[in-house]
C-alpha positions, 0 to 999 in steps of 0.5 A: 703729453707728446710734444715738439719742444722748440727752443731758439737762442742767439750765440754770437760765437756761432755766427758765420759767413758763407753761401749757406744761410742755414747750417743744418747739422746732425743732432750729435753736434748738439753736445758740442755747443752750449744749450739751455738747461731747460727742465719741466717743473711739475714733470713726474716722468719725461721721455726723449724719443730715440727711435729710429734715431734721436728725434732732434733737429739742430740748425744754426743761422748766419747771425748765430741764432740756434734753432733746436727742437726735440720730441718729448713725452712729458707726464706732468702733475695736474691737481684735480678736485673731483667733487663735480665728477663726472661733470668736472673740468680741470686746469692742468699746468705745465711749467718749464725754465732753467735749472741752474741759470737765474733770470740775470743769466737767462730769460725765456720768452714766447717767440710768437707771443702769448697767443700763437706760441703753443699750437695744438692740432685739432686731432690732438684736442680730442682725448679719450676721457677729456676735451681740450677746450683751450690753453693760456700762456703765462710769464712769471718769475720764481723766487727761491733760495738760490735766486730768481728764475725765469719761468714759462707756464701753460694752463690746459683747460680740460672738460671731462666727457660724460658719454662713458659714465652716462652709458655705464652708470647713469642710465643703468641706475635710472633703469634700476630705480624705475624697475624698483617702482614697478613693484608698487603695481604688483599685488600686495598678496604676491609676497615672493614676487615683490620680495624678489623684485625689491632684493634684486634691485637693491643688489643690482644698485650695490653692484653698480655703485661699487663698479662706478666707484672703482674708476675713481681715486680714493678721495675723502669727499663725496663726488656728484656721482656719489650723491646721485648713487645715494639718491638712487639707492634711497629710492630703491631701498624705500620701495623695499621698505614700503613693501615691508610696511604694507605687508606688515600692516596688511598682515596685522589687519588680516589677523584683526579681521580673523579674530573678529570673525572668530569672535563672531562665530563663537557668539553666534554658536553661543546664541544658537545654543541658547535658542536650542535650550529655550526650545527644549524648556518650552517643549518640556513645559507643554508636556 
């Protein structure tokens, strides 16, 4: 997350009189005065930008108000439940406060209230995999062993974009299922054609399912995509099982018919042999 983090506080020791209302100082002067020891609670990695110079702005008003802003990139933890993946949405928190000063020494407040203190440009709301739907601001007090601390928290509401998964996974899976059902219209006597169609669709389904699962964290529960893949795999496998069953019963019926024809041929041959013997006996009797 790339942000401009602005802080403002009043230090009466820095009040001054003069023709200048706002004293604009170099960012190196920040180290000469007191600044709040703000840190991000759920940050995994934070970076202050220093190219080409430290991205900081430092101003002092006549009444001792200090305005201090800096550009930061913060990687924060976001707990996610992926059971609805890829139709899932998440609430990602970002909380910050003082590291050492308790609420009796420093209290954070939103300068422009809960509605306007966090401003997100429209172009920053459109992420690669998510849409930023909105954000909610909170005030809270955190009580730990060393005391009670003032904490500010922002909840970002993210909705995953479905387009990529629709193109890469859902549409190919649906097409494979449709192709697997085409084998029902192939002549049951065309064993090689139906076998190739069934095995090919099963292998394609397996490849697509592995590819789709590789983009997910290794979670211990099934996601919505896993269930969809399982249903598609069941349809494809059932087409192959159906062909195997049809081929088995067709072969069984053909063998029964072959045995019947063979038995009928034997009986006919025996009957013809009996007729020949009767004719021979009758001829001998006439002589």
